[in-house]
C-alpha positions, 0 to 999 in steps of 0.5 A, a space after each residue: 487260703 481255702 478256695 473252697 466253697 460253702 455248700 447251701 445247707 437250705 432253710 433248716 434251722 432248729 431252735 431248742 430249749 433247755 430248762 431246769 425241769 424243777 423251775 421251768 425256767 429256760 438255762 440255754 437257746 441251742 440254734 441248729 443250721 443242718 439235722 445233722 447237727 441236731 441229732 448228733 445232740 439228741 443223741 448225745 443229750 440222751 447218753 449223758 442223761 442230764 439230771 434235772 434238766 430236758 429240752 423242748 423245740 423252741 416256740 418260734 412266736 415267743 421268740 418272735 413277739 420278745 424282738 419286738 
């Protein structure tokens, strides 16, 4: 077993939605726990250039309403 302690990275949680540009339908929600993960996603997404798909910040108020 490892005795390595996890470092508290704070409460950073970024949520983005991947969506189909033609229909506007959300294909996937992605949650990031650390800003570096989010930055790596942006670099990769821009480099790959997924045709027909886009991303936007997740609407937190919409997510709260759907959970109620």
